[in-house]
Every structure is written in C-alpha cells, then in structure tokens.
C-alpha positions in Angstrom: 14.6 -9.2 -5.8 15.8 -11.7 -8.3 12.6 -11.5 -10.4 12.6 -7.8 -10.3 16.3 -7.7 -11.4 15.5 -10.3 -14.1 12.5 -8.2 -15.2 14.7 -5.1 -15.5 17.8 -6.8 -17.0 17.1 -5.4 -20.4 17.5 -1.9 -19.2 21.2 -2.0 -18.6 22.0 1.0 -16.6 18.3 1.0 -15.5 19.0 -1.8 -13.0 20.1 0.8 -10.5 16.6 2.4 -10.8 14.6 -0.8 -10.1 13.8 0.0 -6.5 12.8 3.5 -7.5 10.5 2.0 -10.2 8.8 -0.2 -7.5 8.4 2.7 -5.2 6.8 4.8 -7.9 4.2 2.1 -8.2 3.2 2.0 -4.6 3.2 5.4 -3.0 0.8 8.3 -2.6 -2.5 8.6 -4.1 -2.2 12.3 -4.7 0.6 11.7 -7.3 -1.6 9.8 -9.6 -2.1 12.6 -12.1 1.6 13.4 -12.0 2.6 9.7 -12.7 0.1 9.4 -15.6 1.7 12.5 -17.2 5.2 11.1 -16.5 4.2 7.9 -18.2 3.1 9.7 -21.3 6.3 11.6 -21.5 8.1 8.3 -21.0 6.2 6.5 -23.7 6.8 9.3 -26.2 10.5 9.0 -25.6 10.5 5.4 -24.8 10.0 4.3 -28.4 13.3 6.0 -29.0 16.5 4.1 -28.4 17.7 5.8 -25.2 17.6 3.4 -22.3 16.8 6.3 -19.9 13.5 6.7 -21.7 12.8 3.0 -21.2 13.3 3.4 -17.5 10.7 6.3 -17.5 8.2 4.0 -19.3 8.7 1.3 -16.6 8.3 3.8 -13.8 5.1 4.9 -15.5 3.8 1.4 -15.8 4.4 0.7 -12.2 3.1 4.1 -11.2 -0.5 3.7 -12.6 -1.1 0.6 -10.4 0.3 1.7 -7.0 -0.6 -0.7 -4.2 -0.1 1.1 -0.9 -1.3 4.3 0.7 1.7 4.9 3.1 4.6 7.2 2.3 7.9 6.0 1.1 9.9 6.7 4.2 9.9 3.2 5.5 13.1 1.2 4.8 12.6 -2.2 3.2 15.3 -3.5 5.5 13.2 -2.9 8.6 10.1 -5.1 8.6 7.0 -3.2 9.7 4.7 -6.2 9.6 4.6 -9.9 8.9 2.1 -11.4 6.5 0.6 -14.5 5.1 0.2 -14.3 1.3 -2.2 -16.4 -0.7 -1.9 -16.5 -4.5 -5.0 -17.7 -6.3 -4.5 -18.8 -9.9 -6.0 -20.9 -12.7 -4.1 -23.6 -14.6 -5.8 -22.2 -17.7 -3.3 -19.4 -17.5 -0.6 -21.9 -18.6 2.1 -19.4 -18.0 0.5 -16.6 -20.0 -0.9 -14.5 -17.1 0.8 -11.7 -15.2 3.5 -12.6 -12.6 2.1 -12.1 -9.1 5.6 -12.2 -7.7 5.8 -8.5 -8.8 3.2 -7.7 -6.2 4.9 -9.8 -3.5 8.2 -8.2 -4.3 6.7 -4.8 -4.0 5.1 -5.8 -0.7 8.5 -6.8 0.7 10.0 -3.6 -0.6 7.5 -1.8 1.5 8.8 -3.5 4.6 6.4 -6.4 4.9 8.0 -9.8 5.8 6.2 -12.7 4.1 6.2 -15.5 6.6 3.9 -17.8 4.7 3.1 -18.1 1.0 0.5 -20.4 -0.4 -0.5 -20.9 -4.1 -3.8 -22.5 -5.0 -5.6 -23.1 -8.2 -9.2 -22.7 -9.1 -10.3 -26.2 -10.1 -13.1 -27.5 -12.2 -14.7 -29.3 -9.3 -16.4 -27.3 -6.5 -13.9 -28.0 -3.7 -10.4 -27.0 -2.6 -9.0 -23.8 -1.2 -8.8 -22.0 -4.5 -12.4 -22.7 -5.4 -13.8 -21.9 -2.0 -11.7 -18.6 -1.8 -13.0 -17.2 -5.1 -16.5 -18.0 -4.1 -16.2 -16.5 -0.6 -14.5 -13.2 -1.8 -16.3 -12.9 -5.1 -13.1 -13.0 -7.1 -13.7 -12.9 -10.9 -10.1 -12.5 -12.2 -7.0 -14.5 -11.5 -4.2 -14.6 -10.7 -4.7 -12.5 -7.7 -3.1 -12.0 -4.3 -4.6 -12.1 -0.8 -2.7 -10.6 2.1 -3.3 -11.2 5.8 -1.1 -9.4 8.4 0.0 -11.4 11.4 1.8 -10.9 14.7 1.9 -8.0 17.1 1.8 -4.3 16.3 0.6 -5.0 12.7 -0.6 -2.0 10.7 -4.2 -1.3 9.9 -4.7 -3.3 6.7 -7.5 -1.0 5.6 -5.2 2.0 5.7 -2.1 0.3 4.5 -3.4 -0.7 1.1 -5.2 1.4 -1.5 -8.6 -0.1 -1.3 -9.4 1.4 -4.7 -7.3 -1.5 -6.1 -9.0 -4.1 -4.0 -11.0 -4.7 -0.9 -10.6 -5.7 2.7 -12.7 -8.6 3.9 -12.3 -10.5 7.1 -9.1 -8.6 7.8 -7.6 -9.6 4.5 -6.7 -7.5 1.5 -7.8 -9.0 -1.8 -6.2 -7.5 -4.9 -8.9 -6.8 -7.4 -7.3 -4.5 -10.0 -4.8 -6.8 -11.5 -2.5 -6.6 -14.5 -3.1 -8.1 -17.9 -3.0 -10.8 -19.1 -5.4 -12.5 -16.7 -7.9 -15.3 -16.6 -11.6 -14.2 -16.4 -13.5 -16.7 -14.4 -16.8 -15.5 -15.7 -16.0 -15.5 -19.4 -13.6 -18.5 -18.9 -10.9 -17.1 -21.1 -7.6 -15.3 -20.8 -7.9 -11.6 -21.5 -5.2 -9.2 -22.5 -3.5 -11.4 -25.1 -2.1 -9.4 -28.1 -0.2 -10.0 -31.3 2.7 -7.7 -32.3 3.8 -7.1 -35.9 6.8 -5.2 -36.9 6.3 -3.7 -40.3 9.7 -3.2 -41.9 11.3 -2.0 -45.2 14.5 -3.9 -46.2 15.4 -1.3 -48.8 15.5 1.5 -46.2 19.2 1.2 -45.2 19.1 4.2 -42.7 15.8 3.5 -41.1 15.6 3.1 -37.4 15.6 -0.4 -35.9 11.9 -1.3 -35.5 12.9 -3.7 -32.7 13.5 -0.7 -30.5 9.7 -0.8 -29.9 10.1 -4.2 -28.2 11.7 -2.9 -25.1 9.0 -0.4 -24.5 6.2 -3.0 -25.0 7.9 -5.6 -22.8 8.2 -3.0 -20.0 4.5 -2.4 -20.2 3.9 -6.1 -19.6 3.0 -6.9 -23.2 4.3 -10.3 -24.3 6.3 -10.0 -27.6 7.4 -13.6 -27.7 5.3 -14.3 -30.8 6.0 -11.0 -32.5 6.8 -11.3 -36.2 8.5 -9.0 -38.8 6.8 -8.4 -42.1 8.4 -6.6 -45.0 6.4 -4.1 -46.9 7.5 -5.8 -50.2 5.8 -9.0 -49.2 2.1 -9.7 -50.1 1.3 -9.7 -46.4 3.0 -6.4 -46.0 1.2 -4.9 -48.9 -2.1 -6.1 -47.5 -1.3 -4.4 -44.1 -0.4 -1.1 -45.9 -3.6 -1.1 -47.8 -5.8 -2.2 -44.9 -4.6 0.4 -42.5 -3.5 3.1 -45.0 0.1 3.1 -43.6 2.3 5.5 -45.5 5.4 5.6 -43.2 7.6 2.7 -42.1 9.0 1.0 -40.2 6.3 0.8 -37.6 4.7 -1.5 -35.1 1.1 -2.8 -35.0 -0.5 -4.2 -31.8 -3.5 -6.4 -32.3 -5.8 -8.0 -29.8 -7.1 -6.9 -26.4 -4.8 -3.9 -26.1 -7.4 -2.0 -24.1 -6.7 -4.3 -21.1 -3.4 -2.3 -20.8 -5.0 0.8 -19.6 -2.0 3.1 -19.4 -0.9 2.2 -23.0 -4.4 2.7 -24.2 -4.7 6.1 -22.5 -1.4 7.4 -23.8 -1.5 6.0 -27.3 -3.0 9.1 -28.9 0.4 10.7 -28.4 2.3 8.1 -30.3 -0.1 6.5 -32.8 -3.6 5.8 -34.0 -6.2 3.2 -33.3 -7.9 1.7 -36.3 -11.6 0.9 -36.3 -10.9 -2.8 -35.8 -8.9 -2.0 -32.6 -5.4 -2.3 -34.0 -2.9 0.1 -32.5 -0.5 1.5 -35.1 2.6 3.6 -34.3 2.6 6.7 -36.5 4.5 9.5 -34.7 7.8 8.8 -36.6 9.3 12.1 -35.4 9.6 10.5 -32.0 12.2 8.1 -33.3 15.9 8.6 -33.5 17.1 8.1 -37.1 15.3 7.8 -40.4 12.0 6.5 -41.7 10.7 6.1 -45.2 7.7 8.0 -46.6 6.1 5.4 -49.0 4.3 8.1 -51.0 7.5 9.8 -52.0 10.0 7.0 -51.5 12.3 9.3 -49.6 14.1 8.6 -46.4 13.3 11.3 -43.8 15.3 12.1 -40.7 13.0 12.2 -37.6 12.6 15.6 -36.1 11.4 15.6 -32.4 10.4 19.2 -32.7 7.7 18.1 -35.2 6.3 15.3 -33.0 2.7 16.0 -32.4 -0.1 13.8 -30.9 -1.7 11.5 -33.4 -5.4 11.2 -34.1 -7.8 8.3 -34.1 -8.0 6.5 -37.4 -11.4 5.8 -39.0 -10.2 3.5 -41.8 -10.8 -0.2 -41.2 
C-alpha cells in the first residue's frame, strides 16, 4: 500500500479514496462504458483546481484498465488465493517505464497473497529466465507481470482475470495490455515518452495557475519531470503561438507519443485539440477556474463553465 499511498499523496483528501480508485480499476466488465464516461467528466473537471476532480481523473485512469472479472465483494484482508508473481523487465527502461507494483498492489487488494515475487530482465544474450520467458510466451512489451496461483482451493485463473488484457498459458496469466511508458522488444525502444510545455503569460496577473494541469497529467501516468514553462513574450513562446495558432493562454502542450495513453487520447476532444503533428493542446479555457487571456483582444476573461464545449481537431501544423 505504501506505493499506492505515495502515488496518491498529491491528492490530499483523495488519500481516503485510494482503495476505491484501485477497485474501480479492477471490477466488472459491464461497467466499461460507464467508467469511460466517468473519466471524461473527470478530465473535464480535472484540469480545474478542485482536488475532488483530480480523484475522479485517477478513478477513470484506473478504470479503463481493469484487471479482474470478479465482483468487489471480496475483502482484501481475507486471502482468496496465494500466487507467485514474476515481473519481466528490460534494463533499457532505466526507470522510465510504468511501475508494475501498481498491478501487484491491485492483485493484493483483490485478496491474493503474493508468496513469491521474482524480477527478471530481458538480456542481450539468449539465455536467462527473462529471455526464455518472453520467447516462450511471445511477450513483446515490458515491463509485464506473470501470475501463477498456488496452493489448495485456488480460483480458476482463466475466470479470475480479464483475459482481454492478457492471456492464460500453462496455468499462468500473462499481462499483455500494459500501461505506458513501456519498452517495445520488437522496435527496441521505449514508447509513450512525452514532453510537456506550459505556455504562460507573465503579464496576466489574474490568469489561472497553469501548473494545475500537472496533477491531472501525473495521475494519468504521464511523466512531467521534464516539463518546462515558456512565456508568450519569449521568442520560443512566439514561435509556439504562431506554429499552433494559439490565441488563448495559459495552456499546456503535450508532445510525443501521447496516443499510447489511450484514455487521454480518447477524451481529449472534450478539452483540447490535436495539431497535425500530433501535439495535444489544451484549448477549452472555460473549464478552468479563474481567468485566461485572449491574445487577440489582450483582455483577461473569466472562465465560464456553462460555455465549455468540446473542442475540435486542429488542421494547422
């Protein structure tokens, strides 16, 4: 639970809802459409300052990638099975890939007691557990997790996991649909890396704090460590304004392999546009709490949620 709590520490009061967030991720296939809609609502509000909205975003992020088929009546304090867990990774990730402990923590929340955990790396040379495992189970993306139930009265692993997110081979579940960023063993590169730019206006005294976008992005698993702020008065800022025809600031631009974050990509039409070069640009200023500047008129405008409407796809490069 420490990693989950650490992961949610930015949410303040949202710590109380961390278990709920995990459960939303793992239960009931028939709620998929409902969770997707819930995420969209969360994302629309999540870019606003309210911490409650951020919690909704997190629930949505977990919800799209549920792991199990069973209902949520099982108490995490009563183990329903014991399991061996194998984590297969690549040293090429170098700390940039998704944290598999999220899956293991979710597994334990479901009531599975992990009795053995082994981590192996896919090496360059054709030997070792990691190499033989990816070959045997046709694993193409890492890090991933393999689960094997042990002991008596163990549940049917084929029914326990949602096989749409993986496969069961030799009595083991191999997680196939993983989170970004990940290392692609075929293309031999990390996928899902993005760059984040906060476009600001130092002369707009009342404008909302653009860093409020950071919380929402982090809770979607997007690394903002290398994010940088660029003022519209700088040459770099002017170049971005011209390139993407940006007329309202502050805003956030997400560049790189954003499509690897499926939920964000699916919901983005409600909050912003996608330029022809694949850059995601936040444009729905009325979702924000506070003011923004219209660069055409130079006026500071108070955001009006009643006027928030879905954005359209940009065609300008």
